[in-house]
N, C-alpha and C positions, 0 to 999 in steps of 0.2 A: 295858029290853031294848034291846040294838043290833040295829041291821041284818044281814041276813046278811051275812056278808065270804066271799066265793067267792073259792077256791084252785086253780088247774087243773096237774098236773102231766103230761108227755106223756114216753111212750118208743116206743123201734121197736123190733121184731124182724125183723133182716133174716132172711130168707129164706139156701139157702146160693149162692154164687154161679153160676150160670147159665150154665158155661164145658164148652165139647166142645173133647175132643182126639182129635188123627185121622191116619191115614196112606194112603195111596191109591198108585195111578199116573196121569200125565199122558202123554199125546201131543199133541206140538206139529206144525202146517206154520211153516214158517219163511220168511221172505221177506227178499229182501237189495236194498237198493237205494242204487246210489253216486251221486259227482256230476257221474261220467266223465271222472274223472281217475285210477282205480281200474289198471291197466295190466298186461299179463302177465310174470312176475317170465322172467329171461333171455332173451327174445325181443324186441330194439325194433323187430322187423316187426311187433308185435302193435297191433291197436288199444287203446281204453278198455272193461272193462267196466261194465253201467248197471245189470244187476238179473239174480238169481237167486233159488233157493227150497232149501229142505231141509226136514227132518224132524228131529222129537227125539222121545224117550221117556225117561224116568226115574220113580224114589221122590217121592214129595211128602208133606213132615208140615204139621199145620195145627194150629191153635190157633183158635176161636172164641166168640169172649163175645157173648151177647143179650141184651139188658134192657128187657123188652117186643120193640118193632118197630124198636129200633137198636140198634150193636151194630158191633163190629171182628172182622175177618179179618184174621190171619199164616200166611201158608204159608210154609218154607220147603223146598225141590225141589232137585234135584240133575240137569241134562239133560246127557243125552249126546245133540247137535244136531250136526245135519252139513249143509253148504250145497254149489249147482253153481253157477258164472257163467258163460254160457257167449256167445260171441259169433262171429258168422258171416262172414267177413272175403276179398273179393274185388276189394281195389285191386289187385294185381300180375298180370303178365301172362305166360303162358307158352304154348310149342308143345304142341298135343296130338298124338296117336303118326297123325294124318294130316297133318301139316306145316302145322294151323291156329295162326294166333295166339289165344287164349283165354283168359279169369279164371282163374286160381290159385285156387282155392275151397278156404279152411281153415276146421277148427272149431275155439276155443281155448277151452279149459275152464278153470276156477279151482276147483278138490274143495278143501273144508275140512272138518277137524272142528273143532267150537267148542262142548265140554264145560264147563259152566258149574253154579255154585250160587246161587242166586236166591234171593230173599228178599222176599214182599210184603206190602205193612199198609195196609188198607185199611178205610174205613167204609163200612157193608152196611144197606142196610132191608130188612125183611122184610111181606111181604105174602104171610097165608096161609102157603105151602109155598115159594112162590118168592122169593128173595132176588136185590136187585141189589146191586153194590156197584162201586166205584172208591177209588184210592190211587195210592200209591208201589212204585216196583220199585227194587230196587237188587241188579247180580249183578256175578259176581267170574269172570273169566273163567280158567280151569286148563289150561295147557297147549297152546294153539290153536294146529295147524299144516294145511300146506295144500299140496298137490300143481297147481304147471302143466302143461297137457298140449296139444297140439294133433295133428289127425290132418287128412291130405287128404282132399278128396271129390271132386272132378275137376278136371284131368283123369286118366284112371286110368292114362299111362304115367309120372307125375310120384309119387319115394320123396322121402324124406331119404335123406341120409347114410349112416344106417344100413341103407339098402335099406327100409324098414318107411316105410309111409302113417301110421304117426302116432308118435308122439315126447312124451316128457318132457323137459320146461327144469329143475323143479323138486322134488322128492320127498320130501313129510312135512317139511317144513320151518318150522318155527318163526315165525310171522307174526309179522312185524318190525313195531317202532312200536306195535303193540298198546296199551289201552288198559284194564289188567286191572280195572279196576271202571267197571261200565257202569248207568249212572239212566235210569229211564222210569218211565211213570205205565202204570196200569191201570186197565179196565175190564172189569163181568165180571156175568155172573146163573148164579144158581143154584138146584138144585129138592132138595129135604129128603125123602125113603122112611123114614116111620117103620118100623123093625120091630117093637121093641118100645119101653118105658118111654124107654130111656137107650142106647140105640143108634139110629143110623139110616146109611142111604147117602144122598149127596150129589154126585151127578152135577154140574160146574160147567164153562164155558164161561168163558177170560179171552182177550181181546187186550191186547195189549202193547207198546204206542207207547214208541220212545227217545227220550233226547234224548241220549245220548252216543254217539260214533262209535268204531266199532273199531279204528281203528288210526288216529292222528294224520296221517300225511301225506293222507289223503281222509275226503270224509264219505261214511264208509260205515255205514251203520246197517242193524240187523236186527230187524225187529219179527216178534212170532208171535199164533197165534192157538190158544191152548193147550182140548184136550177134556181133563178128568181127572177121577174118580171115589174118594171117600176113604169110608170108614166111618171113625163117630164116635161116640164115647161123651161122654155128659154127663147138663145138665139142663137141660128149660125154665124158662124165667122163671117165679116163681109170684108173689105179690100179695104185697104187705108186710103184717103184721102191727101196728099200730097199737095201745097201749095206753096211756088216758090216764086218769085221777084226776080228778073232780073234787067237793072238798072244801066242805063249807056247814057254817060254825059262828056258834053264834048264840053272845053270852055275857051276863048277868046279874050286875047289880052290886050287890052287898050290901055296906056299912059295917059294921064289927066294931075299935071302936077298942082293945078288950082286944088285939088282935093287934097285931103290930109289920110295916110295910113291906105288899106285896101279895102274893096267892098266888090263885094258879088252880086250882079243885079240877074236872076233868073227868066231863064227863058222860057217857049211855049214849052207844054208836055206832050208828047207823044203817046199813048196806049193802047196794048192789043192783048189778046187773049191766046195761050196757042195751049190744048187737051190732048196729051198721052196717056197710053196706060201701059201697063206690065204685068204679072203674073201674080203679084199681089197687091199693087194701090193702081191707084186712077191718079194721075201729077197733073194738078191747074198751074201754068207758068204764066204770071205778067210779067210783059218787057214795057218799060217805060224810059225813051229816050227826050233829052232834052240837052241843047245847047247852050249854054252861059255865059256869061261877058263879067268877065275878071280886070275891075278897073284899079289900076295902080296908081295911087297919087305921091305925094312926097312921104318921108320921113315925119313920123310925129317927136315931136318936143321929149326930152328926157323928161319923165316923171321923177319926182319926189319919191326917195327912199325913207324907209324910218329907221330909226338909228339903229348901227349893229347894237347887239345886247350878248354879253357872255359871262359866265358865272363858274369860280373856281374855287377849290377848299383847299387851303394848305395848313399845315400844323407842325409845330419846330419837333426837328426829331433827330437825334446827336447834333444839338447845335447845327442842324440847317434844315430849312421849310423845305417840306415835302408835300407832294401835292395829295389830298386824303383821299385813299382808294374805298375805306368803307370805315367805321365805327364799333368798335369791339369792346364789349361788355362781358365780365369778366363774373362768375356767381356761384354758390355753394348753396346745396340741398340744407336745411334749418328745418328741425323739427323744434319745439320752443314750446315748453310748459312757462308762460304767463302768470308769473301771480295775480290775486284777485287784492286789492286790498279793501279789506269790508270794514270801511269806515266814511261816512258822510261827514264834511267840513260846509260850516257855516259862516257868513259874518259875521263881523260883531253884533250882538244885541239884536239880533233878527233870526226868526226862525223856516224862513223862506228857503228853497234850495236856490244856490247859488246859482249863477246863467249858467256858468260851462258846465254844470251838468246837463245832459241831453234826457230834457222830458217830453214824454210823447204825449201825442192824442189817445192812442190806443196803441195796443202792443201788435194791431196786428202787420204782419210782413216784417219783425224785429227776428232780427238772426244773429244769435252771438256768433259763429263760426265765420260771418263775413265780416267782422272787427277789421283793424286795421291791425297785424302784429306788432304791435307797443304798450306798452301797459298803462302809461300816462293814458295816452288815447282810450286806451280800453275801459282806463277809471270814471271818463266822463260817463259811461254807459254800465255805472256799479248796480244801482238800482234796477236796471233792466236787466244786464244778467244775471241776478237774483231772483228778478221776478217771474225770469223764463225760466228757470231751472225751478223753481215753487210750482210753477205751474205743472213742469212735465213729472211732478212728484210728489204726487198728491198727500202721502205722508207726511213729506218732509214741514217743520216747523223752526220759527226763529225767534230769537231773543232779540229785546233791542234796548241796549243800556245809552244813555245820551250824559254828556257833560257840557259844564258852562264852565269859561276860564277863571279860577283864583279872583287871579289879578282884577284886569280888565272887567268882568262879570260878576262876582264877589260869588263865584259858587252857583248862582240864582237857578234853584230847582224848578221853578214854572217854568223858566224860559227852556232848559232844557229838558221839562216832558213836553212842551210844543215843540220844539224840533223831533223829541220822537213821533211825536204823534203826524206830524209831514213826514215823514218817509213812511209812518202806520198805511195813511191815506194815499199815500200814490201807488205802494203796493193793490193796497185793495181798490181804488179806482181804476186803475190803468190797467193791472194787470189782474184783476179780478180773484185776489186771495181773498181767500174766507178770513176774518180778521179771529176766528178760535187759533190760526193757525200762529198768530204774531201777536208775541206778549212782551210787552217794554214792564222791563223789568224796575222793582219799586224804587223811587226818587232817594229816600234817605233826606237828612238833613242837609246834606254835603254832596253835593252834585259835581266837584271837581272829580279829573281823571285820575284811578287807583296810582298810577304811576304816572304825572304831570309831566310834561317838558319845561326841565328846569330854566333854561333861556331866557332871560328876562327881554327879551325881546319882542316885535309884533309879530316877528315869525315865529316866537317859541308860542305866544298868544294866541295864536289862531290854531296851533295845531291842539287847543286842548278845549275851540270849542266845537266838538263832531261828538257821531251820533258811531254807534259800537256794532256790530252784526253780528250775532253770534249761531249758531246753530249744532246739534248735535249728528247732523247728518253731514258726510263729510262729504257728499257731490253738490250741496251748496255753494261749499266756499271753496271748493277744488280750483286748480288753476287753468286758465284759458289757454287750452294748449292749438296749437296752428300745427297742424300736421301738415311738414313736405312743402315746406313755398322755397323759391328760388330767391337766397340772399345775394345783391350786388355787393363786390368785394373791389373789384378794381372796373376802370375803365381807360381805354383812350381813341380821339387826346381831348385833356380836358380845353384846352381853347384852339380854336377852328376860326381862321382865318379867310373870310370871305371875300374874295378878290375879285374887282368886274377886270379883269385881264382880257384882253382883245377886245373892249367895248369902244364904240365912239366918244371921244372924250373932246370933240368939240360941238357948238353950239349944241349943247345938253343945258333946258330951261331947269326939271324936276326929276330926283329919281325917290326908288323906294324899295326895300329889300324888307322882304317877308320868310318869316320860317316857321314851319310847324311839322310838328309829329301825330299822324291821323288828324284827330277832331282838336287837338292843343295846341290853339297859338303860342308859341316858346319865343317869337322874335318877330317886331312890324316898327321901323324906323324907317324914315325919309329925310329928305332936307333938297336944295338949292344947286344946282350949278353940278357938276361933274362929281358920278358917284365913286368913293372915297373906299379905301378898306376898311369892311367892318371886323374888328375882333368881338367873334361869340365866346363866352365862360359858358360851358358845357357843366350845371350844376349837380349836384348828385341827384337832386329829387328828381330834375328831368331823368339823368341817366335808370336812377330808379325806375321811374316809369316806361322807358324804352326797356329795361329789363321783363315787366311783365306786362306789355300790350302787344296786339297781334301783329300791326304792322312792322312788316320788317325793313324800313327806308325813314331817313330824314329827308327832307325836302325841303329845299329856301329857293327864292325867286327875285329877279332882279327887274323892274319894271323903271324905263327909263324913258322920257318924254322929252323930243324936243321944240326948237322957238316955233317952229312953224306946226304944234299939235299935234305932230306924227308920235307916237310911240312903239315900243316894242317889247316883250316880257321873255326873260332866256327863266327853265324850272332845270335845279342842281338838283337831285337825286343823289343822297349814300346811302347805301345800303348797313345794315347792320349785323354785324356778326354776335350771336351769343355762343359762347362758351362755359359750361360747368366741370365743376373740376373733380375727377374722380372720389372725392372724399364727402364725406355727411355733417355737417355736426349738429350735435342735440345739447342743449340747453335747458338749466334749470335754474332758477333762482328762488333762496327760500327768503321766507320774511316770517321767520318766526321766532326770531331773537329777542328777549326781554330786552327795558331799555340798560346802558352802560353793563348786559352781559354777552358771555361767547356762550352759554352753556347750549342743548340741544335739547328741545322738551320730543315727546316721543309723537307729535304730527310732525315735524321736521325728521325725526328716524327713520318714520314711517315712507316720508317722501322721497327720500335719498333711499335707500333700499327700492321701490319700486324703480328709482331712475337709473340705477343699476344693475338690474336682477337681467338682465338679457348681455352683457359686458365683454367683449372679446377681448384674447389674449394683445392681438394688436391695436387695439382702441388707447388712446391718450387721454388723459385727464387732466384739464388745469382749472384753477380754482381762486379766484381772485374775491375780495373782499374788499366792500366798498362803505362807506358812510354819508352822513348830509355834513351840509357846513355848520350845524350850531356846536356849540363848547371849542372845548381846547384843540387845535389841531395834532394837536401831538398826541393827546391822550384816543384822540379821533381815529389815527394811524392805528397805533398801539392796538387796539380794538378792533379793528376790521382785517388784522394781521390773525390776531386770535382767536379769531371768527372762523378765519379759513382754514388756520392748523386744525380746529375742532373738527372739520367737516373731511379735513384729510386723515385724521387721524380714525374716524369712525368708518373713512370707506375700506383704508386699512383693515380695519379689525374686519368688517366684514369681504372685502376681496382682497386679502394680504397680497397676493398676485398682480395687484392692479397697478399699471405705469400712470403714474401721477408724474408731469411731466413739468407743472408749475404749483407752488402753491404761494399766493403773497398776497399783501392788504396794503390798498392805496390811500384810504381812509378818502376824503373830499376832495384828492388831486386830481381825480381823473371820476365821471361822470360814467354811472352804469349804462351798456347801452340801450338806447331807448329813452335815456332818461339828458333833457338839451338844458336844462337850468335846476337853482335848488328854490326857487320862488315860489311854486305854491309849496302847501303842507304835504298833496298827496305825494309830491317827487321827492321831498324830504324824507319821509317814512318808507318812500320804495328803494330809497336811495340806502336804506339800512340794510343791504342783503350780502347773499353771498353767493355769488355765481357758479355753477359747476356746468363747465360746458366738456362732451366728449367730441372727441372727432375720429372717427371711423371710415372703414370704406366704405363707398357705398352702396355695394351689395349687400356686405354687412348688416345697412341700416335700412335695410326693408322689413 
């Protein structure tokens, strides 16, 4: 037989809160005391006031909490208080009715109305029916005003210019420089007269000692002695009720090998109550006694366990596989002006917008500043960008010049006109642009481009099937500026080996490996048998997503299921560390060059001048020219170098001390940033560019 086991449970049954609510009336005697710098108003001959007195009357609200002999008291009152400061002046001399030189006796008075709302909160102690309390006071002055007057006492033959022996210098003027909020401390005594169980009358005597001056120009303070009477409703504090439970359990062990495992058979319960009382509580104790039987049987057979699953990540580092502790992303701040290409290209013999152009059902919700920082992707919304700018600039207009290919479409002007009307109707119907703001230039007899692409290939033909958009308002065709975004420059590791190291490798039926970043699934593979090592290649687009996303971890999970159907899953989380350099990049792509020309027009010069307007001495400039893949490679390479040189010469002319570290032309041997191929006509047009890149310190780029 085991010894008794004692278990105790306690709970409290709290009485209702002993709170009293009340209202009443209070009257007060007010004493005013100054530092001797408070003078009469508009009477330079008046001496300074020292002290005065007044009275106040007003309603009072109160709330009182008393727990046994200690508690809190809070009051809110409105006091209609007044005051009067007087001083007698004998400094001046005059001649009385007998011709004698005597003192001119004047009585100066400053009468004020100082209504206020006052809140007190105090800690109080109760002995019998008497309460003593002390606490803080805060008051709010309401439109305080005063009146300054003077009266002549003697001699009797002297009067003021008005002929009277008294005069008013200031009549009910708002007290200047008064402090609307007053702070102080209170001390008081109260007495409770109980009328019935939940009602009492409470007279209280309260003294208020101020901390704050009435006005900022003088140390003028107002103390008070208030007598109040309140009627209060509530409850007195009662003793807490406490409930305890003592449980005594005796256990008898019995061995029964015919059973598996252990079980408890509860015995009969004996209950009793004990009640005791202290100075602050009534304690009820429930005593429970019981004798249980513990039946001990044979040990149960071992239960089947699910497979052990473990998942680690490794990556090659210095030709050795190292465990991946984190994915590191490096980026730089970039501010880039993406040129818009005001051209819309069409399929052969067609006037319908190509599927690659983003065609809206409604302009609502479209924002060009939320587009991806890529000129090719932005060109898909070229009509929406121009439509948005036209809707925001009501006086701006555009002209449309439409073309057809001179070889495959015989410069068909009817087809060219239909293409221009398609563009116009889209802007009118979707962006609600008034038709008078969109002009289609006359077709003429020959609707081929003024400078057609000379390449006799399908790539050259499709560049001539276009509508050109012009505007005299720069804001319509300005570049799309993406301000301060983080561009991924490098990341590691590039390849992650997901290794089921330490996992069960026998009796496995299936495995499944899943990886995700946030809500994006980036890997999902499975197979039969033992889980292999899976090499995951972290592609740049996923790294870019991680660089701009909110989650700060990469998550992978491995699930194994054995031949008994039992499964287990292990989740691997790899932190993502994002790091940005101390330098920021600003880019501008120029699209202002004519066919086979390297001269700068005025628009290009204006764009460059604006771009380098805030150039610092420590900033470095790189200038790279590009071309499309049409025509002779040598000619294209020479032309891209010439264009880069033209831009460099103009920058040095504008900023002789500029630090240009690179001037190069690469033709079409390299693609401009953001251009993935020369497959589309817009990508070829956007490749005929010179890109200017300024690298400056992060602080200077702000």
